[in-house]
N, C-alpha and C positions, 0 to 999 in steps of 0.2 A: 310187586313194584319192579323188583330187579329183572324179572323176566321181560317186562315191558321195556325197561331201559336198556336191555341187550339188542332190541330191535328197532328202536326209534329214538331220536334226540330227546333230551330232557324236556325241553319246551313243548314238544309234540305230546309227550306222556301227560303233562299236566293240562294241556289244552283239550285233549280228548276226554280225560277223566272228569274234569269239572264242566266240560261242555255238555256231556251226557247227563251229569247231575243237574245242570240248569234246565235242560229240556224236559227232564222228568219233573222237576219242580214246577215249571210252568204248566205241564200238563195236569198237575195235581192241584193247581190253584182253585179250580171250582169246588173242591172239597176242603182244602187248607184255608182258603180265603186269601185275599189280596193283602200283603203286608203294608201296614201303614205307620211310618215313623216320622218323628219331628225332624226338622232340617239338621239340627245339632246331632242328633242321634244317628241320622243317615250318614253323616260325614263320618262319625266314629265307627260305624258298622263298615263303611267302605275301606277305612284305614285298616281296621282289624282283619277285614276279609283278605286285603292285599298281603298283610303280614302272615296270616295263618294258612291261606290257600293259594298263595303264589311264592312267597319267599321260602316259607318252611318247606313246602313240597320240592322246590328247587334244590335246597340244600339236601333233602333226603334222597331224592333220586340221584343227584350227582355223588353223594357220598357212597352209594351202593356200587358205583363204578370202581371204587377203590377198596372197599371193605366187604365183608360177607354179610349176607342177609341174616345169618345166625347172630352176629354181633349186634345188629340193629334191633332184632327182636328181644334181645337181652337188655339193651340200653333203654328201650321203652319204659322199663320199670322205674327208671330214675325220674320220669316226668312228674309224678305227684309230689315228690320231695322238693323238686325245683319250683313247683307252683307255690308251695308253702314259702320257700325262701324268697321268691320274687315278691309275694304278697307282703312279707315282713319288711323288705327293703322299701316297698312303695309306701307303706305306712310308717316308715321310719321307726320299726321296731327291731329289737334284737332278736334274731332267730334262737330258738331253743337249742339246748345242747344236743338233744336227740336228733334234730334236723342237721345240724352241723356234722355230727358223727356219721349220720347216713349219707351225707354228700361226700364226705371225705372217703368213706369206705366204697361208695359208688364210684368216685372218680379213680380210685386205686384199681378197682375192678375193670374200669374202661381202659386204663393204661395197660393192665395185664392182658386183656383181650387183644390189644393192639400189638403185643409183642414186647412192650417195655419190660425190663428185667428178666428177659429170656435170652439176652446176648444179642449183640449187634449182627450176628449172623443169621438172625430169623428171616426167612424169606419174606420180602414185600412188607417188613414191619413198618417202614416209614409211610408207605402208601396206605397201608391198614389204619395207622394211627391218624393220618389226614382225614381218611374217611370217617372214622369213629368220632373225631373232633367235629367234623361238619354235621354229623348226625345229632351229636349232643347239642350243638349250637341251635338246631332246628327245634329240639325240645325245649330249650331255653326260651326260644322265640315264641313257641306255642304257649309256654307257661305265662309269659308276659300278656299274651292276648286273653288268656283265661282270667287273668286278674284284672286287667282293663275292662273286660266285657261284663264283669260281675254287676255293674250299675244298671246294665240294660235288662237283666233277667227278670225282675219284678214287674216290668212294664210291657213286655211282649212275650207272645208264645215262643217256646224254644224252637218249633219248626221254622217260624218265620225268621228268627234271628240266624239260625244255622245255614238255611239255605240262601238267605240274602247274603251272608258272608262268603258263602261258596260261590255265588253269582259274581260277587265283587272280585273274588280271586280269579275267576275265569276271564272276566273282562280285562283285569290288568295283565294277566299272564298272556292273553291274546295280543294285546298291544305291544308287550315287550318282546315277545317271541314271534311275531308276525313274519319276519324274513325266514326264520327256521321252519315254521309251519308251512309256508308257501312253497319251501324247497323239499318238503318231506314227500318221499315216494310212498304214498298210501297203499298203492297196489302192491307194493313189495312186503307190506306187513303180513307175517303169516297168521295162521289161526291161532297159534299160541300167544302171539302178541295181542291180538284182538280179544282173546279170552281173558288175558291179564287185565286189559283196560276195562272190560265189562265187569271183572270181579272187583276192581278198585272202586268203580263208579256205583255199581248196583249193590253189590254186598257190603263193601266197607263203608262207602260214603252215604248210602241211603239206608240200607237194612240194618247195618251195624248201629247207626246213631238212633234210629227209630226204636230198636229193641232196647238199647241201652237206657234211654229216657223212660220207656214204659216199665222197665224193670225197676228203676230206681224210685218210681212213684209208689211201689208197694213192698220193696225189699230194703231193709237198711243198707246204706251205701257201704258200711263196714264189711258186710257180707259179700256184696258184689265186687268190692275192691280185691277179693281173693282171686278174681280173674287174672290180676296182675302176675300172679305166679303161674298161670297156665300159658301166658303168651311166650315167655322164653322157651318152654318145653315145646310147644307146638312150632314155633319158629325154627328151633333147632332141628326138629324132625324134618319140617318141609325143606329147609336149607340143605340138609344131608341127603334126602331122598331126590328132590327134584332138581337141585342146582349141584349136587354132588360136592358140596362144600366140606371142609375138613374140620373135625371136631378133635382139637389136639388138647394137650394138658393145659395149655394157656387159656383155652376156651372154657374148660371146666372150672379152672380156678378163678377166672374173671367172672364167670356166671355165678359161682357161689359168693363172691364178695358182694355183686350187685344184689342178689336176692337176699342175702343177709342183711344188707343195708336197708332194704325195703321192709323186711320182716321186723327189724329193730324199730324202724320208724313207726311202723303201724302199731306195734305193741306199746310203744311209749307215747304215741299220740293217736288215741282213739278217734275214728272218724264218726261224725254225727250221723244219726239216722235221718232219712229223707221225710219230709213232712208228708202226710197221707193226702192232702188235698191240693197243695200248691205245686207239686213237682219238685224239682231241684232248687235248693235254696240259692245256689249260685250257678251261673251257666258255666258248664265245663265244655268249651267249645270243641275240644278234641279230647273227649272223655277216654281216659286210658283203656277202659274195657270195651271201647267201641272201634278200636283201631286194629286193622288187618293190614299191615303195610306190605308184607312180603308175599 
């Protein structure tokens, strides 16, 4: 995602990514079937799609202009804890102590990643903090969509819901960023930029989601959730090798705090196993293991 953002405006990245996904979904309709929703659910799907696939990616791509891709790959691990907190707030329930502890430790880890506590002389600390706050806000937005979309899961196939929301996000972002898209010099985009877009669209948005849902149909979610610990490692390696980003002491300490918060939360709050026949019991519109942002 950061590679694409280095070559084209934020709006163009979102437009191309979800435009390609929309075309692929339309091409797959003969096999997937035509989605059929009630009017009320269609409105909810449109709103959730705009939030999850227009607003959230806008925050994410913009944040990567200020912070490191390494930071973003580490902060992704906070998303499941955020989803639990949002669900508790929505149901007017008090979050568990383990959830509160995990969020506090994760927030401290985010601040350490941003340079807070390492002295005001840390280069780019204020910009990095802004970027990390924006990325964290996008995760909070996605968590809210996950919770709000749970009522749709029992009534519709996951593929219809996911791709319909992505299509809604594409239409909304196309309308919002129309002037930016029209002024983009597409001929000036390099092969690296197009490769980044194709990776985000085909591998992350299509292949990643499909594999995630197929796996959790037969493997307990508690086992699949272990992939959350792989993402920071893979993201750090890619950020260091492809983007030549810095791995400093604050990066290591912040990553440790975020991963410890996730490990504590998983140990104290066991995840339920997936049902063998009905697929996921609740729609995870941006399932943590299915995301490959960088």
